[in-house]
All heavy atoms as TSV, in Angstrom:
chain	resi	resn	atom	element	x	y	z
A	1	ASN	N	N	176.027	91.704	171.944
A	1	ASN	CA	C	175.946	90.716	170.890
A	1	ASN	C	C	175.465	91.227	169.589
A	1	ASN	O	O	174.726	92.257	169.586
A	1	ASN	CB	C	175.067	89.542	171.362
A	1	ASN	CG	C	175.735	88.642	172.527
A	1	ASN	OD1	O	176.769	88.968	172.917
A	1	ASN	ND2	N	175.010	87.700	172.791
A	2	ASP	N	N	175.883	90.723	168.552
A	2	ASP	CA	C	175.517	91.141	167.118
A	2	ASP	C	C	174.080	90.831	166.897
A	2	ASP	O	O	173.667	89.629	166.996
A	2	ASP	CB	C	176.514	90.446	166.236
A	2	ASP	CG	C	176.422	90.984	164.825
A	2	ASP	OD1	O	175.397	91.551	164.543
A	2	ASP	OD2	O	177.430	90.838	164.110
A	3	PRO	N	N	173.331	91.743	166.464
A	3	PRO	CA	C	171.903	91.578	166.130
A	3	PRO	C	C	171.735	90.550	164.997
A	3	PRO	O	O	170.739	89.872	164.854
A	3	PRO	CB	C	171.377	92.952	165.778
A	3	PRO	CG	C	172.448	93.857	165.821
A	3	PRO	CD	C	173.716	93.188	166.296
A	4	MET	N	N	172.748	90.530	164.043
A	4	MET	CA	C	172.693	89.537	162.865
A	4	MET	C	C	172.702	88.103	163.499
A	4	MET	O	O	172.035	87.314	163.043
A	4	MET	CB	C	173.935	89.772	162.090
A	4	MET	CG	C	173.954	88.927	160.839
A	4	MET	SD	S	175.177	89.290	159.545
A	4	MET	CE	C	176.728	89.350	160.576
A	5	LEU	N	N	173.396	87.858	164.560
A	5	LEU	CA	C	173.436	86.591	165.109
A	5	LEU	C	C	172.122	86.219	165.840
A	5	LEU	O	O	171.669	85.192	165.772
A	5	LEU	CB	C	174.623	86.434	166.160
A	5	LEU	CG	C	176.001	86.278	165.497
A	5	LEU	CD1	C	177.059	86.499	166.594
A	5	LEU	CD2	C	176.177	85.039	164.744
A	6	LYS	N	N	171.622	87.186	166.579
A	6	LYS	CA	C	170.423	86.958	167.387
A	6	LYS	C	C	169.155	86.758	166.440
A	6	LYS	O	O	168.321	86.077	166.818
A	6	LYS	CB	C	170.145	88.176	168.265
A	6	LYS	CG	C	171.040	88.182	169.339
A	6	LYS	CD	C	170.655	89.314	170.477
A	6	LYS	CE	C	171.527	89.220	171.684
A	6	LYS	NZ	N	170.897	90.001	172.708
A	7	ASN	N	N	169.189	87.329	165.245
A	7	ASN	CA	C	168.051	87.205	164.420
A	7	ASN	C	C	168.162	86.111	163.370
A	7	ASN	O	O	167.342	86.017	162.465
A	7	ASN	CB	C	167.863	88.561	163.555
A	7	ASN	CG	C	167.484	89.787	164.506
A	7	ASN	OD1	O	166.849	89.506	165.526
A	7	ASN	ND2	N	167.986	90.856	164.188
A	8	SER	N	N	169.225	85.348	163.462
A	8	SER	CA	C	169.436	84.225	162.534
A	8	SER	C	C	169.084	82.840	163.151
A	8	SER	O	O	169.177	82.625	164.278
A	8	SER	CB	C	170.942	84.086	162.080
A	8	SER	OG	O	171.353	85.275	161.529
A	9	MET	N	N	168.524	82.020	162.356
A	9	MET	CA	C	168.138	80.612	162.780
A	9	MET	C	C	169.369	79.662	162.954
A	9	MET	O	O	169.304	78.904	163.760
A	9	MET	CB	C	167.125	80.046	161.783
A	9	MET	CG	C	165.879	80.811	161.713
A	9	MET	SD	S	164.884	80.652	163.314
A	9	MET	CE	C	164.473	78.892	163.360
A	10	THR	N	N	170.308	79.866	161.991
A	10	THR	CA	C	171.555	79.093	162.095
A	10	THR	C	C	172.738	79.997	161.927
A	10	THR	O	O	172.669	81.147	161.489
A	10	THR	CB	C	171.564	78.025	160.902
A	10	THR	OG1	O	171.536	78.733	159.638
A	10	THR	CG2	C	170.316	77.086	161.002
A	11	VAL	N	N	173.917	79.349	162.200
A	11	VAL	CA	C	175.176	80.258	162.063
A	11	VAL	C	C	175.319	80.414	160.519
A	11	VAL	O	O	175.774	81.530	160.222
A	11	VAL	CB	C	176.310	79.413	162.632
A	11	VAL	CG1	C	177.654	80.075	162.346
A	11	VAL	CG2	C	176.071	79.169	164.172
A	12	SER	N	N	175.069	79.504	159.633
A	12	SER	CA	C	175.283	79.697	158.225
A	12	SER	C	C	174.383	80.876	157.731
A	12	SER	O	O	174.702	81.608	156.841
A	12	SER	CB	C	175.018	78.502	157.429
A	12	SER	OG	O	173.784	77.894	157.580
A	13	ASP	N	N	173.120	81.024	158.343
A	13	ASP	CA	C	172.320	82.165	157.990
A	13	ASP	C	C	172.963	83.552	158.341
A	13	ASP	O	O	172.937	84.430	157.539
A	13	ASP	CB	C	170.937	82.086	158.687
A	13	ASP	CG	C	170.002	81.030	158.166
A	13	ASP	OD1	O	170.226	80.669	157.032
A	13	ASP	OD2	O	169.110	80.678	158.939
A	14	ALA	N	N	173.587	83.577	159.560
A	14	ALA	CA	C	174.296	84.769	159.892
A	14	ALA	C	C	175.476	85.036	158.986
A	14	ALA	O	O	175.659	86.223	158.652
A	14	ALA	CB	C	174.780	84.683	161.374
A	15	LEU	N	N	176.246	83.985	158.650
A	15	LEU	CA	C	177.387	84.157	157.752
A	15	LEU	C	C	176.989	84.568	156.306
A	15	LEU	O	O	177.727	85.261	155.716
A	15	LEU	CB	C	178.331	82.960	157.836
A	15	LEU	CG	C	179.025	82.637	159.137
A	15	LEU	CD1	C	179.618	81.238	159.190
A	15	LEU	CD2	C	180.047	83.747	159.387
A	16	ARG	N	N	175.918	84.152	155.949
A	16	ARG	CA	C	175.385	84.412	154.558
A	16	ARG	C	C	175.277	85.885	154.299
A	16	ARG	O	O	175.424	86.426	153.187
A	16	ARG	CB	C	174.043	83.730	154.346
A	16	ARG	CG	C	173.507	83.862	152.941
A	16	ARG	CD	C	172.184	83.081	152.823
A	16	ARG	NE	N	172.485	81.789	152.608
A	16	ARG	CZ	C	172.113	80.685	153.385
A	16	ARG	NH1	N	171.494	80.831	154.441
A	16	ARG	NH2	N	172.409	79.500	153.029
A	17	MET	N	N	175.069	86.697	155.381
A	17	MET	CA	C	174.876	88.088	155.290
A	17	MET	C	C	176.206	88.873	155.373
A	17	MET	O	O	176.285	90.112	155.415
A	17	MET	CB	C	174.008	88.666	156.321
A	17	MET	CG	C	172.518	88.001	156.198
A	17	MET	SD	S	171.437	88.635	157.598
A	17	MET	CE	C	171.186	87.094	158.370
A	18	THR	N	N	177.305	88.184	155.402
A	18	THR	CA	C	178.661	88.782	155.621
A	18	THR	C	C	179.334	88.897	154.292
A	18	THR	O	O	179.445	87.935	153.472
A	18	THR	CB	C	179.508	87.835	156.536
A	18	THR	OG1	O	178.768	87.660	157.771
A	18	THR	CG2	C	180.811	88.543	156.773
A	19	ARG	N	N	179.879	90.106	153.945
A	19	ARG	CA	C	180.643	90.416	152.735
A	19	ARG	C	C	181.804	89.464	152.680
A	19	ARG	O	O	182.532	89.243	153.569
A	19	ARG	CB	C	181.136	91.774	152.669
A	19	ARG	CG	C	180.021	92.762	152.436
A	19	ARG	CD	C	180.515	94.156	152.390
A	19	ARG	NE	N	181.570	94.286	151.317
A	19	ARG	CZ	C	182.032	95.378	150.783
A	19	ARG	NH1	N	181.547	96.497	151.280
A	19	ARG	NH2	N	183.032	95.298	149.884
A	20	GLY	N	N	181.963	88.881	151.419
A	20	GLY	CA	C	183.147	87.970	151.130
A	20	GLY	C	C	182.888	86.530	151.592
A	20	GLY	O	O	183.765	85.699	151.404
A	21	VAL	N	N	181.685	86.163	152.190
A	21	VAL	CA	C	181.401	84.848	152.590
A	21	VAL	C	C	180.289	84.343	151.646
A	21	VAL	O	O	179.298	85.021	151.350
A	21	VAL	CB	C	180.892	84.832	153.938
A	21	VAL	CG1	C	180.473	83.442	154.392
A	21	VAL	CG2	C	181.938	85.262	154.997
A	22	PHE	N	N	180.536	83.179	151.058
A	22	PHE	CA	C	179.491	82.534	150.134
A	22	PHE	C	C	178.939	81.305	150.855
A	22	PHE	O	O	179.756	80.307	151.190
A	22	PHE	CB	C	180.132	82.214	148.883
A	22	PHE	CG	C	180.809	83.374	148.255
A	22	PHE	CD1	C	182.091	83.612	148.358
A	22	PHE	CD2	C	180.071	84.196	147.352
A	22	PHE	CE1	C	182.743	84.722	147.771
A	22	PHE	CE2	C	180.663	85.354	146.799
A	22	PHE	CZ	C	182.011	85.561	147.056
A	23	VAL	N	N	177.637	81.225	151.049
A	23	VAL	CA	C	177.084	79.966	151.679
A	23	VAL	C	C	176.208	79.499	150.545
A	23	VAL	O	O	175.230	80.146	150.111
A	23	VAL	CB	C	176.358	80.328	152.944
A	23	VAL	CG1	C	175.634	79.054	153.430
A	23	VAL	CG2	C	177.228	80.849	153.986
A	24	GLU	N	N	176.543	78.265	150.184
A	24	GLU	CA	C	175.737	77.632	149.007
A	24	GLU	C	C	175.118	76.305	149.479
A	24	GLU	O	O	175.717	75.583	150.388
A	24	GLU	CB	C	176.617	77.466	147.818
A	24	GLU	CG	C	177.119	78.721	147.234
A	24	GLU	CD	C	178.121	78.444	146.151
A	24	GLU	OE1	O	178.589	77.331	145.937
A	24	GLU	OE2	O	178.486	79.488	145.474
A	25	ARG	N	N	174.038	75.908	148.847
A	25	ARG	CA	C	173.463	74.579	149.177
A	25	ARG	C	C	174.457	73.489	148.638
A	25	ARG	O	O	174.865	73.585	147.468
A	25	ARG	CB	C	172.085	74.575	148.394
A	25	ARG	CG	C	171.242	73.357	148.599
A	25	ARG	CD	C	170.996	73.169	150.066
A	25	ARG	NE	N	169.702	73.383	150.537
A	25	ARG	CZ	C	169.493	73.229	151.855
A	25	ARG	NH1	N	170.472	72.910	152.541
A	25	ARG	NH2	N	168.371	73.361	152.389
A	26	ASP	N	N	174.621	72.525	149.452
A	26	ASP	CA	C	175.582	71.477	149.018
A	26	ASP	C	C	174.856	70.552	148.095
A	26	ASP	O	O	173.752	69.898	148.549
A	26	ASP	CB	C	176.000	70.732	150.318
A	26	ASP	CG	C	177.124	69.683	149.982
A	26	ASP	OD1	O	177.457	69.398	148.773
A	26	ASP	OD2	O	177.701	69.192	150.929
A	27	LEU	N	N	175.276	70.329	146.900
A	27	LEU	CA	C	174.546	69.509	145.949
A	27	LEU	C	C	174.830	67.969	146.238
A	27	LEU	O	O	174.131	67.151	145.707
A	27	LEU	CB	C	175.021	69.799	144.586
A	27	LEU	CG	C	174.765	71.196	144.070
A	27	LEU	CD1	C	175.308	71.501	142.720
A	27	LEU	CD2	C	173.295	71.584	144.119
A	28	ASN	N	N	175.807	67.644	147.039
A	28	ASN	CA	C	176.198	66.245	147.317
A	28	ASN	C	C	175.470	65.623	148.580
A	28	ASN	O	O	175.765	64.607	149.064
A	28	ASN	CB	C	177.706	66.109	147.442
A	28	ASN	CG	C	178.377	66.422	146.131
A	28	ASN	OD1	O	177.868	66.107	145.063
A	28	ASN	ND2	N	179.510	67.022	146.204
A	29	GLY	N	N	174.641	66.519	149.222
A	29	GLY	CA	C	174.060	66.122	150.455
A	29	GLY	C	C	173.306	67.130	151.101
A	29	GLY	O	O	173.233	68.259	150.615
A	30	PRO	N	N	172.827	66.978	152.300
A	30	PRO	CA	C	172.057	67.959	153.000
A	30	PRO	C	C	172.978	69.035	153.603
A	30	PRO	O	O	174.162	68.753	153.869
A	30	PRO	CB	C	171.327	67.112	154.208
A	30	PRO	CG	C	172.274	65.992	154.416
A	30	PRO	CD	C	172.900	65.635	153.061
A	31	GLY	N	N	172.510	70.165	153.781
A	31	GLY	CA	C	173.270	71.230	154.484
A	31	GLY	C	C	173.885	72.254	153.410
A	31	GLY	O	O	173.457	72.247	152.255
A	32	ASN	N	N	174.774	72.967	153.893
A	32	ASN	CA	C	175.403	74.052	153.153
A	32	ASN	C	C	176.899	73.829	153.064
A	32	ASN	O	O	177.508	73.155	153.821
A	32	ASN	CB	C	175.101	75.395	153.717
A	32	ASN	CG	C	173.586	75.684	153.829
A	32	ASN	OD1	O	172.967	75.571	152.871
A	32	ASN	ND2	N	173.140	76.178	154.879
A	33	THR	N	N	177.526	74.603	152.089
A	33	THR	CA	C	178.941	74.629	151.927
A	33	THR	C	C	179.331	76.097	152.067
A	33	THR	O	O	178.655	76.965	151.499
A	33	THR	CB	C	179.490	74.025	150.605
A	33	THR	OG1	O	178.948	72.738	150.440
A	33	THR	CG2	C	180.922	74.147	150.493
A	34	LEU	N	N	180.417	76.451	152.817
A	34	LEU	CA	C	180.856	77.791	152.963
A	34	LEU	C	C	182.161	77.989	152.393
A	34	LEU	O	O	183.059	77.198	152.453
A	34	LEU	CB	C	180.897	78.039	154.508
A	34	LEU	CG	C	181.171	79.523	154.806
A	34	LEU	CD1	C	180.251	79.897	155.924
A	34	LEU	CD2	C	182.611	79.680	155.267
A	35	PHE	N	N	182.309	79.107	151.553
A	35	PHE	CA	C	183.520	79.561	151.051
A	35	PHE	C	C	183.727	81.009	151.356
A	35	PHE	O	O	182.901	81.843	151.669
A	35	PHE	CB	C	183.515	79.416	149.492
A	35	PHE	CG	C	183.276	78.115	148.927
A	35	PHE	CD1	C	181.985	77.670	148.558
A	35	PHE	CD2	C	184.293	77.137	148.839
A	35	PHE	CE1	C	181.756	76.374	148.074
A	35	PHE	CE2	C	184.077	75.918	148.395
A	35	PHE	CZ	C	182.841	75.473	147.976
A	36	LEU	N	N	185.050	81.360	151.380
A	36	LEU	CA	C	185.413	82.720	151.561
A	36	LEU	C	C	186.129	83.296	150.297
A	36	LEU	O	O	186.768	82.537	149.563
A	36	LEU	CB	C	186.444	82.872	152.676
A	36	LEU	CG	C	186.055	82.347	154.091
A	36	LEU	CD1	C	187.266	82.341	155.023
A	36	LEU	CD2	C	184.847	83.109	154.625
A	37	ARG	N	N	185.926	84.534	150.143
A	37	ARG	CA	C	186.597	85.254	149.048
A	37	ARG	C	C	188.058	85.278	149.286
A	37	ARG	O	O	188.477	85.597	150.379
A	37	ARG	CB	C	186.122	86.693	148.772
A	37	ARG	CG	C	186.794	87.345	147.634
A	37	ARG	CD	C	186.207	88.717	147.361
A	37	ARG	NE	N	186.175	89.512	148.570
A	37	ARG	CZ	C	185.131	90.328	148.952
A	37	ARG	NH1	N	184.015	90.334	148.155
A	37	ARG	NH2	N	185.281	90.999	150.097
A	38	GLY	N	N	188.878	84.726	148.376
A	38	GLY	CA	C	190.313	84.575	148.609
A	38	GLY	C	C	191.165	85.627	147.834
A	38	GLY	O	O	190.621	86.195	146.749
A	39	ALA	N	N	192.317	85.896	148.054
A	39	ALA	CA	C	193.183	86.807	147.460
A	39	ALA	C	C	193.713	86.244	146.162
A	39	ALA	O	O	193.922	86.971	145.190
A	39	ALA	CB	C	194.369	87.322	148.312
A	40	ILE	N	N	194.120	84.975	146.151
A	40	ILE	CA	C	194.608	84.266	145.033
A	40	ILE	C	C	193.481	83.611	144.232
A	40	ILE	O	O	193.374	83.528	142.972
A	40	ILE	CB	C	195.790	83.386	145.434
A	40	ILE	CG1	C	196.935	84.127	146.004
A	40	ILE	CG2	C	196.175	82.560	144.215
A	40	ILE	CD1	C	198.060	83.430	146.601
A	41	SER	N	N	192.659	82.770	144.918
A	41	SER	CA	C	191.656	82.128	144.341
A	41	SER	C	C	190.274	82.817	144.570
A	41	SER	O	O	190.173	83.606	145.470
A	41	SER	CB	C	191.482	80.660	145.080
A	41	SER	OG	O	190.342	80.112	144.682
A	42	SER	N	N	189.294	82.661	143.717
A	42	SER	CA	C	188.035	83.274	143.894
A	42	SER	C	C	187.312	82.770	145.092
A	42	SER	O	O	186.574	83.547	145.658
A	42	SER	CB	C	187.193	83.163	142.641
A	42	SER	OG	O	186.846	81.831	142.416
A	43	ARG	N	N	187.540	81.558	145.479
A	43	ARG	CA	C	186.891	81.035	146.653
A	43	ARG	C	C	187.841	79.976	147.381
A	43	ARG	O	O	188.545	79.214	146.655
A	43	ARG	CB	C	185.602	80.186	146.212
A	43	ARG	CG	C	184.552	81.240	145.708
A	43	ARG	CD	C	183.289	80.502	145.454
A	43	ARG	NE	N	182.394	81.449	144.850
A	43	ARG	CZ	C	181.044	81.220	144.857
A	43	ARG	NH1	N	180.656	80.080	145.241
A	43	ARG	NH2	N	180.277	82.133	144.442
A	44	CYS	N	N	187.808	80.131	148.607
A	44	CYS	CA	C	188.656	79.206	149.456
A	44	CYS	C	C	187.846	78.676	150.719
A	44	CYS	O	O	186.922	79.319	151.122
A	44	CYS	CB	C	189.954	79.821	149.916
A	44	CYS	SG	S	189.799	81.292	150.861
A	45	SER	N	N	188.216	77.552	151.130
A	45	SER	CA	C	187.561	76.968	152.340
A	45	SER	C	C	188.160	77.654	153.536
A	45	SER	O	O	189.305	77.792	153.674
A	45	SER	CB	C	187.778	75.409	152.359
A	45	SER	OG	O	187.170	74.778	151.194
A	46	PRO	N	N	187.301	77.817	154.637
A	46	PRO	CA	C	187.740	78.466	155.821
A	46	PRO	C	C	188.360	77.338	156.773
A	46	PRO	O	O	188.244	76.193	156.645
A	46	PRO	CB	C	186.527	78.954	156.406
A	46	PRO	CG	C	185.419	78.080	155.945
A	46	PRO	CD	C	185.816	77.608	154.620
A	47	LEU	N	N	189.210	77.964	157.667
A	47	LEU	CA	C	189.726	77.212	158.874
A	47	LEU	C	C	188.811	77.694	160.003
A	47	LEU	O	O	188.753	78.779	160.295
A	47	LEU	CB	C	191.185	77.483	159.138
A	47	LEU	CG	C	191.646	76.918	160.385
A	47	LEU	CD1	C	191.620	75.371	160.468
A	47	LEU	CD2	C	193.168	77.440	160.704
A	48	TYR	N	N	188.115	76.714	160.641
A	48	TYR	CA	C	187.309	77.115	161.725
A	48	TYR	C	C	188.127	77.086	163.060
A	48	TYR	O	O	188.865	76.118	163.294
A	48	TYR	CB	C	186.127	76.132	161.876
A	48	TYR	CG	C	185.132	76.259	160.716
A	48	TYR	CD1	C	185.295	75.406	159.702
A	48	TYR	CD2	C	184.261	77.227	160.713
A	48	TYR	CE1	C	184.447	75.436	158.560
A	48	TYR	CE2	C	183.355	77.364	159.579
A	48	TYR	CZ	C	183.448	76.434	158.445
A	48	TYR	OH	O	182.714	76.520	157.454
A	49	VAL	N	N	188.014	78.141	163.775
A	49	VAL	CA	C	188.718	78.235	165.162
A	49	VAL	C	C	187.606	78.487	166.162
A	49	VAL	O	O	186.875	79.508	166.103
A	49	VAL	CB	C	189.734	79.350	165.180
A	49	VAL	CG1	C	190.420	79.441	166.442
A	49	VAL	CG2	C	190.791	79.109	163.953
A	50	VAL	N	N	187.540	77.642	167.122
A	50	VAL	CA	C	186.539	77.823	168.202
A	50	VAL	C	C	187.201	77.948	169.566
A	50	VAL	O	O	187.997	77.164	169.931
A	50	VAL	CB	C	185.448	76.517	168.208
A	50	VAL	CG1	C	184.482	76.715	169.354
A	50	VAL	CG2	C	184.903	76.414	166.828
A	51	ASN	N	N	186.867	79.072	170.178
A	51	ASN	CA	C	187.475	79.368	171.497
A	51	ASN	C	C	189.120	79.285	171.328
A	51	ASN	O	O	189.696	78.847	172.317
A	51	ASN	CB	C	186.960	78.391	172.563
A	51	ASN	CG	C	185.550	78.664	172.799
A	51	ASN	OD1	O	185.016	79.784	172.685
A	51	ASN	ND2	N	184.813	77.676	173.240
A	52	GLY	N	N	189.621	79.740	170.252
A	52	GLY	CA	C	191.005	79.784	170.118
A	52	GLY	C	C	191.700	78.561	169.602
A	52	GLY	O	O	192.934	78.533	169.344
A	53	PHE	N	N	190.971	77.470	169.364
A	53	PHE	CA	C	191.544	76.245	168.942
A	53	PHE	C	C	191.065	75.921	167.533
A	53	PHE	O	O	189.828	75.832	167.243
A	53	PHE	CB	C	190.993	75.070	169.854
A	53	PHE	CG	C	191.545	75.149	171.203
A	53	PHE	CD1	C	190.786	75.740	172.155
A	53	PHE	CD2	C	192.744	74.839	171.584
A	53	PHE	CE1	C	191.213	75.940	173.562
A	53	PHE	CE2	C	193.271	74.962	172.837
A	53	PHE	CZ	C	192.538	75.485	173.849
A	54	PRO	N	N	191.977	75.734	166.555
A	54	PRO	CA	C	191.723	75.321	165.212
A	54	PRO	C	C	191.084	73.965	165.204
A	54	PRO	O	O	191.544	73.108	165.988
A	54	PRO	CB	C	193.100	75.377	164.473
A	54	PRO	CG	C	193.973	75.868	165.388
A	54	PRO	CD	C	193.415	75.925	166.649
A	55	ILE	N	N	190.076	73.763	164.406
A	55	ILE	CA	C	189.326	72.451	164.331
A	55	ILE	C	C	189.376	72.007	162.837
A	55	ILE	O	O	188.492	72.367	162.099
A	55	ILE	CB	C	187.915	72.587	164.762
A	55	ILE	CG1	C	187.952	73.167	166.212
A	55	ILE	CG2	C	187.258	71.185	164.845
A	55	ILE	CD1	C	186.539	73.352	166.757
A	56	PRO	N	N	190.411	71.155	162.532
A	56	PRO	CA	C	190.553	70.656	161.102
A	56	PRO	C	C	189.350	69.761	160.839
A	56	PRO	O	O	188.918	68.942	161.691
A	56	PRO	CB	C	191.822	69.862	161.075
A	56	PRO	CG	C	192.484	70.102	162.347
A	56	PRO	CD	C	191.533	70.700	163.288
A	57	GLY	N	N	188.809	69.884	159.587
A	57	GLY	CA	C	187.752	68.960	159.198
A	57	GLY	C	C	186.316	69.510	159.568
A	57	GLY	O	O	185.395	68.875	159.241
A	58	PHE	N	N	186.307	70.591	160.337
A	58	PHE	CA	C	185.037	71.144	160.814
A	58	PHE	C	C	184.308	71.675	159.594
A	58	PHE	O	O	185.003	72.226	158.702
A	58	PHE	CB	C	185.313	72.241	161.814
A	58	PHE	CG	C	184.196	72.491	162.871
A	58	PHE	CD1	C	183.900	71.440	163.813
A	58	PHE	CD2	C	183.614	73.691	162.955
A	58	PHE	CE1	C	182.876	71.737	164.713
A	58	PHE	CE2	C	182.640	73.799	163.954
A	58	PHE	CZ	C	182.335	72.928	164.767
A	59	THR	N	N	183.021	71.676	159.561
A	59	THR	CA	C	182.224	72.167	158.406
A	59	THR	C	C	181.146	73.139	158.935
A	59	THR	O	O	180.871	73.183	160.155
A	59	THR	CB	C	181.545	71.059	157.696
A	59	THR	OG1	O	180.639	70.533	158.477
A	59	THR	CG2	C	182.484	70.022	157.226
A	60	VAL	N	N	180.450	73.882	158.009
A	60	VAL	CA	C	179.439	74.678	158.375
A	60	VAL	C	C	178.252	73.919	158.944
A	60	VAL	O	O	177.493	74.495	159.721
A	60	VAL	CB	C	179.099	75.724	157.222
A	60	VAL	CG1	C	178.340	74.962	156.140
A	60	VAL	CG2	C	178.191	76.834	157.676
A	61	GLN	N	N	178.133	72.683	158.425
A	61	GLN	CA	C	177.047	71.807	159.052
A	61	GLN	C	C	177.331	71.589	160.460
A	61	GLN	O	O	176.377	71.475	161.261
A	61	GLN	CB	C	176.978	70.441	158.290
A	61	GLN	CG	C	176.315	70.648	156.866
A	61	GLN	CD	C	177.332	70.818	155.820
A	61	GLN	OE1	O	178.599	70.986	156.079
A	61	GLN	NE2	N	176.910	70.812	154.605
A	62	ASP	N	N	178.558	71.428	160.840
A	62	ASP	CA	C	178.901	71.244	162.261
A	62	ASP	C	C	178.588	72.519	163.072
A	62	ASP	O	O	178.010	72.383	164.112
A	62	ASP	CB	C	180.392	71.052	162.397
A	62	ASP	CG	C	180.824	69.622	161.837
A	62	ASP	OD1	O	180.045	68.779	161.771
A	62	ASP	OD2	O	181.980	69.579	161.324
A	63	LEU	N	N	178.899	73.673	162.455
A	63	LEU	CA	C	178.458	74.829	163.161
A	63	LEU	C	C	176.966	74.969	163.430
A	63	LEU	O	O	176.571	75.298	164.454
A	63	LEU	CB	C	178.908	76.138	162.377
A	63	LEU	CG	C	180.369	76.450	162.381
A	63	LEU	CD1	C	180.631	77.698	161.487
A	63	LEU	CD2	C	180.922	76.855	163.711
A	64	ASP	N	N	176.269	74.674	162.342
A	64	ASP	CA	C	174.828	74.682	162.457
A	64	ASP	C	C	174.219	73.737	163.449
A	64	ASP	O	O	173.213	73.926	164.063
A	64	ASP	CB	C	174.144	74.532	161.005
A	64	ASP	CG	C	174.315	75.726	160.135
A	64	ASP	OD1	O	174.695	76.789	160.608
A	64	ASP	OD2	O	174.142	75.525	158.908
A	65	SER	N	N	174.831	72.565	163.562
A	65	SER	CA	C	174.375	71.532	164.392
A	65	SER	C	C	174.766	71.702	165.886
A	65	SER	O	O	173.922	71.472	166.737
A	65	SER	CB	C	174.989	70.172	163.945
A	65	SER	OG	O	174.609	69.805	162.783
A	66	PHE	N	N	175.974	72.318	166.110
A	66	PHE	CA	C	176.387	72.416	167.530
A	66	PHE	C	C	176.238	73.676	168.156
A	66	PHE	O	O	176.249	73.879	169.401
A	66	PHE	CB	C	177.907	72.025	167.579
A	66	PHE	CG	C	178.293	70.692	167.126
A	66	PHE	CD1	C	179.298	70.477	166.200
A	66	PHE	CD2	C	177.558	69.476	167.606
A	66	PHE	CE1	C	179.562	69.091	165.785
A	66	PHE	CE2	C	177.849	68.282	167.162
A	66	PHE	CZ	C	178.937	68.101	166.209
A	67	TYR	N	N	176.048	74.814	167.359
A	67	TYR	CA	C	175.976	76.099	167.981
A	67	TYR	C	C	174.641	76.871	167.574
A	67	TYR	O	O	174.321	76.948	166.455
A	67	TYR	CB	C	177.148	76.967	167.514
A	67	TYR	CG	C	178.484	76.355	167.931
A	67	TYR	CD1	C	179.238	75.581	167.107
A	67	TYR	CD2	C	179.010	76.551	169.223
A	67	TYR	CE1	C	180.518	75.042	167.481
A	67	TYR	CE2	C	180.138	75.990	169.631
A	67	TYR	CZ	C	180.833	75.130	168.799
A	67	TYR	OH	O	182.020	74.600	169.154
A	68	ASP	N	N	174.100	77.499	168.666
A	68	ASP	CA	C	172.905	78.319	168.553
A	68	ASP	C	C	173.401	79.751	168.188
A	68	ASP	O	O	174.149	80.291	169.119
A	68	ASP	CB	C	172.062	78.220	169.735
A	68	ASP	CG	C	170.855	79.077	169.701
A	68	ASP	OD1	O	170.619	79.829	168.796
A	68	ASP	OD2	O	170.027	78.890	170.702
A	69	PRO	N	N	173.090	80.427	167.147
A	69	PRO	CA	C	173.546	81.778	166.931
A	69	PRO	C	C	173.294	82.770	168.071
A	69	PRO	O	O	174.190	83.606	168.236
A	69	PRO	CB	C	172.896	82.197	165.664
A	69	PRO	CG	C	172.200	81.035	165.166
A	69	PRO	CD	C	172.166	79.943	166.117
A	70	SER	N	N	172.201	82.675	168.776
A	70	SER	CA	C	171.983	83.532	169.870
A	70	SER	C	C	172.803	83.348	171.079
A	70	SER	O	O	172.938	84.311	171.842
A	70	SER	CB	C	170.495	83.438	170.316
A	70	SER	OG	O	170.292	82.146	170.857
A	71	ASN	N	N	173.700	82.320	171.091
A	71	ASN	CA	C	174.565	82.048	172.204
A	71	ASN	C	C	176.036	82.393	171.734
A	71	ASN	O	O	176.932	82.263	172.552
A	71	ASN	CB	C	174.523	80.614	172.677
A	71	ASN	CG	C	173.321	80.294	173.279
A	71	ASN	OD1	O	172.640	81.132	173.895
A	71	ASN	ND2	N	172.881	79.116	173.231
A	72	ILE	N	N	176.258	82.858	170.532
A	72	ILE	CA	C	177.581	83.240	170.003
A	72	ILE	C	C	177.770	84.719	170.229
A	72	ILE	O	O	176.923	85.568	169.860
A	72	ILE	CB	C	177.678	82.800	168.589
A	72	ILE	CG1	C	177.577	81.343	168.370
A	72	ILE	CG2	C	179.063	83.375	168.028
A	72	ILE	CD1	C	177.633	80.956	166.938
A	73	PHE	N	N	178.972	85.132	170.912
A	73	PHE	CA	C	179.241	86.440	171.236
A	73	PHE	C	C	179.793	87.203	169.978
A	73	PHE	O	O	179.420	88.367	169.661
A	73	PHE	CB	C	180.159	86.535	172.380
A	73	PHE	CG	C	180.541	87.950	172.834
A	73	PHE	CD1	C	179.480	88.715	173.416
A	73	PHE	CD2	C	181.661	88.505	172.553
A	73	PHE	CE1	C	179.756	90.042	173.794
A	73	PHE	CE2	C	181.984	89.843	172.967
A	73	PHE	CZ	C	180.917	90.566	173.576
A	74	VAL	N	N	180.623	86.542	169.220
A	74	VAL	CA	C	181.342	87.200	168.083
A	74	VAL	C	C	181.783	86.147	167.125
A	74	VAL	O	O	182.168	84.994	167.442
A	74	VAL	CB	C	182.452	88.030	168.559
A	74	VAL	CG1	C	183.598	87.237	169.064
A	74	VAL	CG2	C	182.997	88.961	167.442
A	75	ILE	N	N	181.685	86.519	165.861
A	75	ILE	CA	C	182.261	85.734	164.698
A	75	ILE	C	C	183.245	86.644	163.940
A	75	ILE	O	O	182.858	87.749	163.650
A	75	ILE	CB	C	181.237	85.222	163.756
A	75	ILE	CG1	C	180.297	84.208	164.418
A	75	ILE	CG2	C	181.870	84.556	162.554
A	75	ILE	CD1	C	179.155	83.633	163.555
A	76	GLU	N	N	184.477	86.177	163.779
A	76	GLU	CA	C	185.456	86.993	163.025
A	76	GLU	C	C	185.651	86.303	161.649
A	76	GLU	O	O	185.909	85.058	161.592
A	76	GLU	CB	C	186.640	87.159	163.727
A	76	GLU	CG	C	186.587	87.900	165.102
A	76	GLU	CD	C	187.864	88.004	165.853
A	76	GLU	OE1	O	188.692	87.075	165.865
A	76	GLU	OE2	O	188.049	89.072	166.529
A	77	VAL	N	N	185.618	87.077	160.712
A	77	VAL	CA	C	185.919	86.549	159.295
A	77	VAL	C	C	187.156	87.137	158.737
A	77	VAL	O	O	187.243	88.385	158.865
A	77	VAL	CB	C	184.694	86.791	158.379
A	77	VAL	CG1	C	184.945	86.306	157.010
A	77	VAL	CG2	C	183.444	86.145	158.993
């Protein structure tokens, strides 16, 4: 398992340390907003895929709420 995941309190904390990933405080409510560096746009929203299944409408708050980083084997960006 990735030590970055084991040493993080939330999934967004682990992703915050990844190049090309921007995790920012959401000004419209509690939690964070996650963006990826894009080829055409400077920032784009990610598509979350969990266990091979795309989950439309999923957010980084959902990741932080439902998943413990120490139980995640791998995150691909």
